[in-house]
N, C-alpha and C positions, 0 to 999 in steps of 0.2 A: 532467538532465531537459530534454527538448526538447518544445515544444508548438507548432510552427509551423503551425497551421491557417490557412486562407485568411483567416478573419475576423480572427484575432489579428495576423497579419503585416501586414494592410493598415490597421489602425487605430493611431493614436498616442494612447495614453490618458494623461490627466493624473493625477498622483499625488493621491489623496484626502487631505484633512487628517485630523488625529486626530479620531475619532468616538467619542462616548459614547452613540450611539443604541442603543435596545433592539434585540437581534438579530432579524433578519427570519426568516420561516419558511425552513427550510433545505432542504426536499426536497418531492417530490411523491409521492403514493401510487403503489405498484406497480399497473399496470393489468393486468386480466385475472386468471385463476386462477393461483395460486401452486402449483407442483408440490410434492407432499409429499416429505420427505426419505426416502432409501432406508432409513435407520436412525436412530433417535433415540439420540444419544449425549450424554454430558455435554458441555455447552458450556463452552469456555474462559472463565475469568473474569479480570478485571483490576480491582484496587481494590474487590473485592467485587461487581463488576458483570458479568453475563453479556455476552459480546461478541456482541451481536445474538441474536435468537431462534433456536431450534433449526432452524426451516425456512428460515432465511436462506441464500442461495446459498453464502456462505462456509462454512457449517456443513453442507453437503449432500454426501453421498458421490456419487462419479461413476464408481465402478468398474464399474457395470452399464450405463453409457450407451453408445450406439453411436458408432462412429468418425465424424468429420467427413470429408466427401468430399475436402477439400484437405489432409488430415492429412500424408500423405507429403511433399507438396511444401513445406508450411510447415516441417516439421521439418528437411528436407534443406537448406533455404536458410540458416537461421541457427543452429539448435540443434545439429545434427549436427556433430561435430568439436570442440565446446566442452564442457569439463568443468564439472560442477556446482561452483559456488563459493559457499560460505557467507559472505555479506557481513556479517560481524559480528566482534567483537573478543574477545580473551582478555586479554592484558596491555595492549592498546592501547585505551584508553577512548574514543578518537575514532573507532573503527570502529563500525558498526551504527547503529541508530536507537533512541535512548533513549525511554522512556515515563515521563512525569511524572504521578504520581497526587496529586491535591490534595483537600482537605476541602471539604465543601459550602459552608462560609463563606469560601472563598478570595476575597480582595479582587479586584475586576475592574480591568483596565487597558485604556485605549483602544487602538484598532488603526487604523493607516493603511496605505495601499497604495502600491506603487511602489518596487522595489529593483533597482538595476543595469540599468535600462532595461526591466524586466519589470513589467507591471501588469495583473493579471487581476481588478481590483476589480469589474468589471461581471459577473463570474461567481463572485463570492465572497460569503460571509456576513459581515455587519458585526460590529463590536465593540459594547460592550467584551467582553473575553475573560478567562476565569478562569486565565490563564497567569501564574504567579508571576514576579517580576522575575529570580529566579535559576534559572529553568527551564533544563534541559539542552537544547542545540541539537545536532542531528546534525553530526558533524565537530568538535565542541568537546571539550575535555578539562579536567581540574581546573586545569591550568596555563594553558590558553588557551581559556576558555569561549566566546569570540566568534569563530568561524571566519569568514574573509572569502571563502571559495569553497565550491563544492559545492552540494548541494541544500538544506542547512541546514533540514531538517524539524524542526518542533517538534510533539510530540504530548502532549496533556494529557487525562486522564480525571478527572472530578469524582465523588467518592464521593457516595452518597445520591441525587443526581439522575440519576446514570449517563448523563451526556452526555459527548461527546467533541468536542474541537476540534483541528484539525490545520492547520499553517501550512507554506507552501513559501517558501524564501528568506527566512527570518526574521531580523530584527535587533532588538536592544533600542534603544529611543529614550531618550536621556538628556538631562537638563537641564544647565544651565551648570555645576552643581556635580558632575556625573557620576552623579547618582542616576537609576535607571531609572524612567521615568514612563509608559512605554507600549511597544507593539510595532509594528513595521512588517513587512510581508510582501508578496510578489508575489501570493499567493493564500491564501485561508482557507476552510475548510469546517467546519461543525458537523454532528454526528450524534447522534441519540437512540438509544442502544444497546438500547433495548427495542422498537425499531421496524424494519420492513423498508422504510421510505420511502427513496426515491432522490433524487439531485440532479435539478434540472430538466434536460430534454433539452438536449444540447450544452454543458452546463456542465462545466468542469474542477473539480478539487479540489486538495488538496495533492499528489496524484498526477495524472499527465497523463490517465489514463483516467476521471477523475471518480469514483473509488472511494475508500473509506477505506483507510488504510494499516494501522491497528492490527490488524484481524482476520487479516491475512496474515503477521504477524511471527512469527518463531521465538522462543520463550522457553525457556531451558534448564530452568527448573523444570517446565514442561509436558512437554518432551521426555524428561526424566529419569523421568517416570512410566511411560514406554513407550507413551503414547497421546496423539497429536496429533489433535484432532478438528475440524480446519478446513483449508481450502486454504491454500497458501503464496503469498505475493507474489513474483513474479520478473520479470526484465527480459530483453529481447532488443534488438539495436541498432536495428531499423527496424520501424515499424508501418504498417499499411494505413490509408488515410484512411476509416476505418469503425469502428464499435463494435457490441457486442452486449450484451444484458442480462446482468448488472446495470451494466456500464459505461455512461457517459453522454456521453463526449467523443471527438471524432474524432482520428485520427492525422494526420500531416502532409498537407496538401493536395497532390495530385498523385501520391501513393503508391497506385496502383490495382491493383498486382499481386496476384492471388489467392493467390500463394505467400507473401504477407506476412500476419502475424496481425493481426486486428482487436483493438482493446482489449476486454478482457473474455473473450476466448477461454480455454477451460480445457484445459490439458494434463494428462496423467497418465503415470506410469511404467507400461510394459507389464507385464502380468500375469506374463509369463515371466521377468522380471528376477529374479535370485536374491537374495532378501532376506537369506538366511542368511550372506552375506558380511560382514554388519555386526552390531554388538552395541550395546546401550545406547541412548544418545540418537541415534546415527547410524542405528541400525535404525529407531527411531521415525520419523525423517525419511523414510526410504525407504518405510516402510509408509504414511505419510501421503500421499506422492506417488502411491502406487497407489490409495488409497481416496478421497482428497479432491482430489488434484491440485494444480496450479499455476495461478494466475490471471495472465494477461498484463496488467500494470498500468502499465508505463512503459517508455520507451526507455532503454537503458543497456547495459552490458556483457552479453555473451551468457551466459545460464545463471546469473545472480547471484540468489541467494535471500537475502532480508534478514531480520535478526533483531536482538535486543538483545545488547549486549556482555556477556560473562560469562567469567571465567577457567576455568570448568568445561567450556567448549566444547572445550578442547584435545584431549581424547581423540577426540571425534567428527571434528574437523578432521584429526587424524592418520589416521583410518580412510579418509577420502575422499582424502587424499594418496596413501596406499598402494594403495587400490582405487578409483580415480577412476570417477565415473559420467558417461558421455558422453551428450550430448543426443540422440544417435541412439536411445537407449532410450525416448524419449518418443513419445507420440501425442496427437493433438488429438481431443477428443470433440465430438459434434454439439451446437451451442448449443441452449439451451432455447427461444430466440426468434430471429427472423430477424436477420441481420447488416444493420445500417443503414449504407448507403453515404453518404458526406458530400460 
């Protein structure tokens, strides 16, 4: 994950101490009228919680939206020539982004900021957090639960209250005896899953775009039903220094090319792409890419779509190996709101 905006690269932030303060408000209301979804479909749930309202942009179909004027140029620069890659695991539990679901009475742990020289505490939500001491970290495994590289996201959903907390570059804080007494991260964001409220303007999150990660993740249980009812999170190598709703954070300062995607842009698979090539969970993914599309959420390898690890993904992975989906089959739809240049 790269977040080199002008503000962040010119400031040297001091790591905050462990804080047990009450969490501050995490977002601001969406301004202006919110477009109605093209179709009301069942909203994906995690831990018994709907992952945002049905009219949330993540849950809104885009197959009827017009093309964006820079669509061809944006696709040609980075997506074309790169094959769709499902960034999740089967037998490798350190692939993909795990989701931790906790009970409403989960004990809280303090949260501090500053990891490996990265500190976005001034754009983060404070602790304490309902993340358990043994929570799964992205890149970790049963034998090595504490990875020392990669994005190290931590995602936790709390039942009952239906709120979400996400960390970037997360580490466990241990006392002298080795017991976990808190968490440290480079960035932290909280979300109310019943609300469409956004991050403050220009704030990052656990994802560079200032978006939540959870609603864009692939889940095998959902894909196996044949119906994925939300957009998917994906990455491309370079972002424009801009963003569009519902993203809130800028790409790298100086990246002004209009053939670079702004954070929050929505891509979709062309209507002409033959869905019948695929079956089962693989077909559900292809259909979702046509109906709900892909949200540009972070810089990373081209055409990487993130999900949770599950051994049952193997058949879908095999299908995309045999019948690869090239990024040239994508197009960019017109944003709901203007692109904000940074």
